[in-house]
N, C-alpha and C positions, 0 to 999 in steps of 0.2 A: 270754690272749687268743689267741695264735697256735696254742695247742693246741686251743682251741674252734673257730678257724676251720678247721682241718685236720679235725676230727671232722665238721663242717657239710659240708666238701667231700665227704668220704667217704661221709656218708650220702646226698648227691645223687647220687653216683656209683652208689651200690647201688640207689637207686630207679630212675635211668635205666636201669640194666642189666636190672632186672626187668620195667621196662616194655618194653623191646625185646624180651625174651624172651616176653612176653605178648602182644605186637602183630605177630607173624609174618604176612606176608601170606598171604591163603588165596587161592591161585592159582585153585583149583576153582571158587570163587565170583565169579571175574572175569567181566564180561560177554563175550558172543561178540564183538560189535562196540564199537569204541572210542567213546567219549561224544562227542568233538568232531567226528571225520571220518567215523564210522559205517562204518570199515573193520574187515574180519576181523582177529581177533588170534590170535596163537600164543604159548604159552609154552614156552620153551626148557627142555629136559631135559638134552639130551646136545649140547654145543657142536660144530660142525664142527671135525674134524680130531682129535677124542678118540677112544680106543679102549675107555674105560670105561663099562660099562653101568650107567646110571642112571636113576631114575624119581621122580617127585613123589609123596610119600604124603601123599593129602588128610586123613588122621587127625592125623599129626603135623606137617604144613605143611612138611615139609622134603623136600629132594632127597636120596634115599637111593641108595648103589650096589646093584645087584643082586649076590647072593652065591651062589655054588655051592661047596659042601663047606666053607663057612666063609670062603673068600676071595673078593675082589672079582672079579666077573664081567667078563672082557675080550673083545672083538670078536677072534676069531682070524682076522682079515683085515686089509684096510686100514682105516685110521680112517673114521670116517663122514663122507660128501662133503657134508654139508649139516647145518644145525641141527635135531636131531630133537626133537620135543616134542609138544603137544597143543593143541587148541581149547577154550578154557573155555567153559563154559555149553552142553557137549553131553554126551549120554549115549547110548552104543551099546548096544542090546539085544542080549544074547546070542541066536543062532540057536535057535529052537524053545523059548526060555526067556523069554517076554516081561516075566516079573517079574524077572528077572535083568539085570545090566548088566555090559559088558565094560570100561567105562570112557569117558573123552572120546575124540572123533574124533583120531586121530593124524595129524601133520603134519610134513613136511620144508621147511624154508626154504632156498633155495639162496642163500647169503650167506657172508661171512666170519664165522668164529666168534664166537658171542655167549656171555657167561656163562650158567650155568644160572639160570633166575629171570627172565631178560630177557624182556619182553613186546614183540613185534614186531607192527606193522600190516602186513598181507600182501595180495597179491592172487594168488588161486589160479590155476594155470595147467594142471593137470592131476590126474587121480584114477588112481593106480597101483593095479593090483588084485594082490594078492598071495594065493598060496595056501599056507598055513602048516599042515603037516600035516592037509591036506585041509580045512581051514577058510579061507573067504575073509576077507582082511583089508585092505579099502581103505585107502589112505594118500593124503592130500591133498598135493601137490606145488606148492609156492607160491613167490613171491619177494617182496622187500620192497615195500611201498607206496611208500616213499620212493626217488626215483631215485639219491640220493647212496650209498645202501646196497646197491645192485645190483650183483653181479658179471657179470650178463648184461644188458648194456644194451639197452633197448628191448622186453625181453621182459616182456609182460603177458598172454600167452593162450598157448594150445597150438600153433596154426598158425605163430606166429612163433618159438617155441622150435624146433620141428621144422626150420623153414625156415633159420633162422640157426646153430642149435647142434644139429645131427642127432646128435651124439655123445652129448649129456647123456643122452638116452633110453636109448641102449645102455650106458653108463657106470653109470647107476642101476640098470638091469636086472641087470646082472653083480654090482654090489655087493650088492644084496639077495638074490641067488641064492646067494652065498658067504660071506656074513656069519656064517653057521652051517655046520653040516653040509649038504652039497649036497642031500641028500634032504629037508630041512626044508621048503625054500622054492622055490617056482617062480613065474614071472611068469604070471599068468593074463591080463593085458591091461593096455592103457592107454585111458584116455578123456580128454576135453577138459576145459576148465575149467568148462562148464555142468554137466557130469555131477559134478564136484567141489562145484559150489555146490548142486546138488540134494541130494547126498549130506550135506552139512552142515545144509542145512534139515530134513532128514528127522529128524535127531537133535537138534535143538535142544531144551532143557529149557524 
């Protein structure tokens, strides 16, 4: 009887493991806005404070490290100053190639480090325009919608961010300029939260 019970438990464990493996969350298919509060959502790929480059693979539904010459790619500068990720339900068309896509709209959430796969409700506060090797790559800068998760109290728009924390803009600009080789990235400009919202709306699926 004990042997049969043990076999039954092992069978249930195997079924459970198989079910979990087959039911991984498809973050790319999440809605752009949360169902209950209708707030913008961001999927975290790289937690604040990490130096390891990783991205979400929509085919395997896994967060995978970027590799260079067979080894995990590291940021050769200070760790990421916020949670880097993407806005689900968006798809950016490649310039000059409307049938091609570059992937979802990238976003940075100014908050304490959150594990990869965390889905945060956010409020966009700015649009950072990055020129990477001659290609414009806008990045939505945001803060958590929940006040308890914010590290910049009362910041919910571009004007307040600049007035209360003027050093944030300079710090982020320096980090993105120096995260790789200096020649790769330059700051093409900053825009306010309205520009960020318009950019997101432009690429909604």
